[in-house]
C-alpha positions as CSV (number, residue, x, y, z in Angstrom):
1,M,8.1,-19.4,-6.7
2,R,5.3,-16.7,-5.7
3,K,6.2,-14.0,-3.4
4,V,4.6,-12.8,-0.3
5,L,3.7,-9.5,0.4
6,T,2.5,-7.9,3.5
7,I,2.1,-4.6,4.8
8,G,2.0,-3.6,8.6
9,E,3.7,-3.0,11.6
10,V,7.2,-3.4,12.6
11,L,8.1,-3.0,16.5
12,V,9.9,-4.2,19.4
13,E,8.4,-5.6,22.1
14,I,10.2,-5.3,25.4
15,V,9.1,-7.7,28.3
16,A,9.0,-7.9,31.4
17,T,10.4,-10.9,33.7
18,T,8.5,-10.9,36.5
19,K,4.5,-12.0,36.3
20,G,1.6,-9.6,37.5
21,N,-0.8,-7.0,35.7
22,G,0.3,-4.3,33.9
23,F,3.3,-1.5,34.9
24,I,2.1,0.6,37.9
25,E,5.6,0.0,39.6
26,A,9.2,-0.4,38.1
27,Q,10.1,-4.0,36.8
28,P,13.1,-5.6,35.5
29,L,12.9,-6.1,31.4
30,I,14.6,-7.6,29.0
31,G,15.0,-7.0,24.9
32,P,14.2,-5.7,22.7
33,F,13.4,-8.2,20.7
34,P,12.2,-7.8,16.8
35,S,8.5,-8.0,16.7
36,G,5.1,-6.7,15.1
37,A,2.9,-9.5,13.8
38,P,3.6,-9.1,10.0
39,A,7.3,-9.1,10.7
40,I,7.4,-12.0,12.8
41,F,5.4,-14.1,9.9
42,L,7.6,-13.4,7.3
43,D,10.6,-14.3,9.1
44,Q,9.3,-17.5,9.7
45,L,8.7,-18.0,5.9
46,G,12.1,-16.4,4.9
47,K,13.7,-19.4,6.8
48,L,11.7,-21.7,5.3
49,G,13.2,-20.2,2.1
50,T,9.8,-18.8,0.9
51,P,10.4,-15.2,-1.2
52,C,8.9,-12.5,1.1
53,A,8.7,-8.7,1.8
54,I,7.3,-6.2,3.7
55,I,5.8,-2.5,3.3
56,S,6.3,-1.1,6.4
57,R,8.2,2.4,8.4
58,V,10.5,2.7,11.4
59,G,12.5,5.0,12.6
60,D,16.1,5.5,11.9
61,D,16.9,4.3,15.6
62,D,18.4,1.5,16.9
63,F,14.8,-0.5,17.3
64,G,14.5,0.1,13.9
65,H,17.4,-1.6,13.0
66,V,17.5,-3.9,14.7
67,N,14.5,-5.5,13.2
68,L,15.9,-4.8,9.7
69,T,19.0,-6.5,10.6
70,R,17.4,-9.8,11.7
71,L,14.9,-9.6,9.4
72,R,17.6,-9.5,6.1
73,A,19.0,-12.3,7.6
74,D,16.1,-14.6,7.6
75,G,15.7,-13.7,4.0
76,V,12.6,-11.4,4.2
77,D,13.0,-8.2,1.2
78,V,13.0,-4.9,3.5
79,S,13.3,-2.4,0.3
80,G,9.4,-1.4,1.0
81,V,10.3,-0.6,4.3
82,E,10.8,3.3,4.6
83,I,13.6,4.7,7.3
84,A,12.2,8.1,8.8
85,P,14.8,10.2,10.5
86,G,13.6,11.5,13.4
87,E,10.6,9.5,14.0
88,S,10.3,6.8,16.3
89,T,10.4,2.9,15.4
90,G,6.8,1.2,17.4
91,S,7.3,-0.8,20.6
92,A,5.4,-2.7,23.2
93,F,6.1,-3.6,26.4
94,V,4.2,-6.8,27.6
95,R,3.7,-8.2,31.4
96,Y,2.4,-12.0,31.9
97,R,0.3,-12.4,34.2
98,E,-0.1,-15.3,36.4
99,D,-2.8,-16.9,34.8
100,G,-0.8,-16.6,31.2
101,S,-2.6,-13.7,30.1
102,R,-1.0,-10.3,28.7
103,S,-0.9,-7.0,29.6
104,F,0.6,-4.3,26.9
105,V,1.6,-0.8,26.5
106,Y,1.7,-0.1,22.9
107,N,2.9,2.6,20.8
108,I,2.2,2.1,17.4
109,R,0.0,4.6,15.9
110,H,2.0,7.4,16.8
111,S,4.8,5.7,15.7
112,A,6.5,5.6,12.3
113,C,4.7,2.9,11.3
114,G,1.8,5.1,12.3
115,N,2.4,7.8,8.9
116,L,3.1,5.1,6.8
117,K,1.8,5.8,2.9
118,P,2.6,4.6,-0.5
119,T,6.3,5.0,-1.7
120,D,7.8,4.3,-5.3
121,A,9.6,1.2,-3.2
122,S,6.1,0.0,-1.9
123,E,4.5,0.4,-5.3
124,A,7.1,-1.5,-6.6
125,L,6.6,-4.6,-4.5
126,I,2.9,-4.6,-5.1
127,E,3.5,-5.1,-8.6
128,S,6.1,-7.6,-8.2
129,C,5.0,-10.1,-5.1
130,D,1.8,-12.7,-6.3
131,H,0.8,-13.4,-2.9
132,L,-0.7,-10.8,-0.1
133,H,-1.0,-11.9,3.2
134,V,-3.7,-9.8,5.1
135,M,-3.5,-9.0,9.0
136,G,-6.8,-8.2,10.8
137,T,-4.9,-5.5,12.7
138,A,-4.0,-3.3,9.7
139,L,-7.3,-2.5,8.5
140,S,-8.3,-0.6,12.1
141,A,-6.6,2.1,10.8
142,P,-7.8,4.4,7.9
143,G,-4.4,4.7,6.1
144,L,-2.8,1.6,6.5
145,G,-5.9,-0.3,5.9
146,E,-6.4,1.5,2.7
147,M,-3.2,0.7,1.6
148,V,-4.6,-3.1,2.0
149,M,-7.4,-2.8,0.5
150,D,-5.8,-1.1,-2.7
151,A,-2.7,-4.0,-2.7
152,A,-5.6,-6.9,-2.3
153,R,-7.6,-5.7,-5.2
154,R,-5.1,-5.4,-7.2
155,M,-3.3,-8.7,-6.3
156,K,-6.6,-10.6,-6.9
157,A,-7.1,-8.7,-10.6
158,R,-4.0,-10.1,-11.8
159,G,-4.6,-13.6,-10.4
160,G,-2.6,-13.6,-7.3
161,T,-3.7,-15.2,-4.3
162,I,-4.6,-13.9,-1.0
163,S,-3.9,-15.2,2.8
164,F,-6.3,-14.0,6.0
165,D,-5.4,-13.7,9.4
166,P,-7.9,-12.0,11.5
167,N,-5.8,-11.5,14.3
168,L,-7.7,-9.0,15.9
169,R,-7.7,-7.8,19.6
170,P,-11.0,-6.8,21.3
171,E,-10.3,-3.4,21.3
172,I,-10.5,-2.7,18.0
173,L,-13.2,-4.6,16.9
174,N,-15.2,-1.4,17.1
175,S,-13.0,1.1,14.9
176,P,-14.4,2.6,12.6
177,G,-15.0,0.9,8.7
178,L,-13.2,-2.0,9.6
179,R,-16.1,-4.5,9.6
180,E,-16.8,-3.3,5.6
181,R,-13.1,-4.3,5.4
182,L,-12.5,-7.5,6.8
183,E,-15.7,-8.3,5.0
184,A,-14.1,-6.9,1.3
185,V,-10.8,-9.6,2.5
186,L,-12.8,-12.2,3.3
187,A,-14.4,-12.0,0.0
188,M,-10.7,-12.2,-1.8
189,T,-9.3,-14.9,0.4
190,D,-8.0,-18.0,-1.0
191,L,-6.3,-19.2,2.7
192,F,-8.2,-18.1,5.7
193,M,-6.4,-18.7,9.5
194,P,-8.8,-17.8,12.1
195,S,-7.7,-18.3,16.0
196,G,-10.6,-19.7,18.6
197,D,-13.8,-18.0,18.1
198,E,-12.4,-15.9,15.0
199,L,-13.6,-18.7,12.6
200,F,-17.3,-17.2,13.8
201,L,-16.9,-13.4,13.2
202,F,-18.1,-14.0,9.5
203,E,-20.4,-16.6,9.7
204,P,-21.8,-17.0,13.6
205,S,-22.9,-21.0,14.0
206,R,-23.4,-24.0,16.5
207,S,-20.4,-25.6,15.2
208,E,-16.7,-25.1,13.7
209,T,-17.3,-27.5,11.2
210,D,-20.8,-25.4,10.4
211,A,-19.2,-22.5,10.3
212,A,-16.1,-23.8,8.2
213,E,-18.5,-25.4,5.3
214,A,-20.7,-21.6,5.0
215,L,-17.0,-20.2,4.6
216,L,-16.1,-22.4,2.3
217,S,-19.2,-22.4,0.3
218,R,-17.8,-18.2,-0.5
219,G,-14.9,-19.8,-2.2
220,I,-12.2,-20.0,0.4
221,R,-9.8,-22.6,-0.6
222,T,-8.4,-23.6,3.0
223,I,-9.2,-22.9,6.2
224,V,-6.8,-23.2,9.1
225,L,-8.2,-23.1,12.8
226,K,-5.4,-22.4,15.0
227,R,-6.1,-23.4,18.8
228,G,-2.6,-22.7,20.4
229,A,-2.0,-25.7,23.0
230,G,-5.4,-26.8,21.6
231,G,-3.5,-27.9,18.4
232,A,-5.5,-27.1,14.9
233,S,-7.6,-28.2,12.2
234,L,-7.6,-28.1,8.3
235,F,-10.7,-27.7,6.7
236,E,-11.2,-27.8,2.8
237,D,-14.1,-28.8,0.2
238,G,-15.0,-32.6,1.6
239,L,-11.9,-32.7,4.2
240,R,-11.2,-32.1,7.9
241,I,-7.5,-33.0,9.1
242,D,-7.2,-32.4,12.8
243,A,-3.2,-31.8,14.2
244,T,-3.2,-32.5,18.5
245,P,-0.8,-30.3,19.9
246,L,3.0,-30.8,20.4
247,T,4.7,-31.8,24.2
248,V,6.8,-28.3,24.8
249,E,7.7,-26.3,27.9
250,E,6.2,-22.8,26.9
251,L,8.1,-19.9,28.1
252,D,6.6,-17.2,25.4
253,P,3.5,-18.1,23.4
254,T,3.4,-14.3,21.0
255,G,4.5,-14.9,18.0
256,A,3.3,-18.2,18.1
257,G,0.4,-18.0,15.5
258,D,2.3,-16.3,13.3
259,S,5.1,-18.9,13.3
260,F,2.1,-21.2,12.5
261,G,0.5,-19.4,9.5
262,G,3.7,-18.6,8.0
263,A,5.2,-21.8,8.0
264,F,1.4,-23.2,6.9
265,L,1.8,-20.4,3.8
266,S,5.0,-21.7,2.6
267,F,4.1,-25.0,2.3
268,W,0.7,-24.3,1.4
269,L,2.5,-22.2,-1.4
270,A,4.3,-24.8,-2.2
271,D,1.6,-27.1,-3.0
272,A,2.3,-29.7,-0.4
273,K,-0.4,-32.2,0.8
274,P,-2.4,-30.7,3.2
275,E,-1.3,-33.3,6.4
276,L,1.8,-32.3,5.4
277,A,1.5,-28.3,5.7
278,L,-0.7,-28.7,9.1
279,R,2.2,-31.2,10.6
280,Y,4.8,-28.4,10.1
281,A,3.0,-25.4,10.9
282,N,1.9,-27.2,14.1
283,A,5.5,-28.1,14.5
284,A,6.6,-23.9,14.3
285,G,4.2,-22.6,16.4
286,A,5.1,-25.1,19.1
287,R,9.1,-24.1,18.9
288,A,7.9,-20.7,19.1
289,V,6.5,-21.0,22.3
290,T,9.5,-22.3,23.7
291,R,11.8,-19.0,23.0
292,I,11.4,-15.9,24.7
293,G,11.0,-13.1,22.7
294,P,7.9,-13.0,19.5
295,M,10.9,-13.8,16.7
296,E,13.3,-15.6,18.3
297,G,11.0,-18.8,18.0
298,T,10.8,-18.8,14.3
299,S,12.4,-22.4,12.5
300,T,14.2,-23.5,10.1
301,R,13.2,-27.0,7.8
302,A,15.9,-28.6,9.8
303,E,14.7,-27.3,13.1
304,L,11.7,-28.1,12.7
305,D,12.6,-31.7,11.3
306,A,14.7,-32.0,14.6
307,L,11.4,-31.2,17.1
308,L,9.0,-33.6,14.7
309,T,11.5,-36.3,15.4
310,L,11.9,-35.7,19.4
311,Q,8.3,-35.6,19.7
312,K,7.8,-38.9,17.6
313,G,10.5,-40.5,20.1
């Protein structure tokens, strides 16, 4: 079974229990919750039994250890996570607005993860894994972006595969060198998993179908378009499959796209039929929103089966 590697941030998330715009006054909070898009993605893979590992950096503090404990418990190899004494683990404070959008206060760039550099452990993982999952946010920071690009080239050169989720916040789109790195990763990508309008980042078009066909012509094998509450679509050469959203009570959508992606990749790597992979990924994304905390809604196969059975009933 192929082993998946990702490189990127591990952090905690602390959530306001009231709705409103930001943190300009004191708010009741809950957390810390293990978080970080790459970590959530791998936690979902681990819960489905897919071998996986992360390269990251955390402080030698409670926030770092709460993440490492969770990831280990769910089957993620954390041997590539450096523990940095005297430094702080990254954090994100989030408050939901009345319309469902979110306001964040981040400490990532100046956290332990912001000083991530290659180590003997990270080099060993790059050599031992044969699939790399790339998050677009990791490409926005020069040092981290260079590590991801190096790993992608090495993985691809020895016959490995690459999945790519742009996962881009609007405020980082103009980061120096980001566009070039995004294009370089896309050229190596086997599985592309954009959300919403990210499908048109590389192929401006009037329709999803036209954009998908243009991207597939570049050599991408599979495209999975995530639409959140609007369901999802899969595109391969000559094939389109649409998945309608499942009916669930949404409590916290943060991390749902990562749970969706991790579930899809788990089935994709196992050569599951596209319909099956999309069905389970759709269920993983839906179940994720029913739990407060970005990593709290990652799912086992049994939990996904239970949700799908309930939806049929």
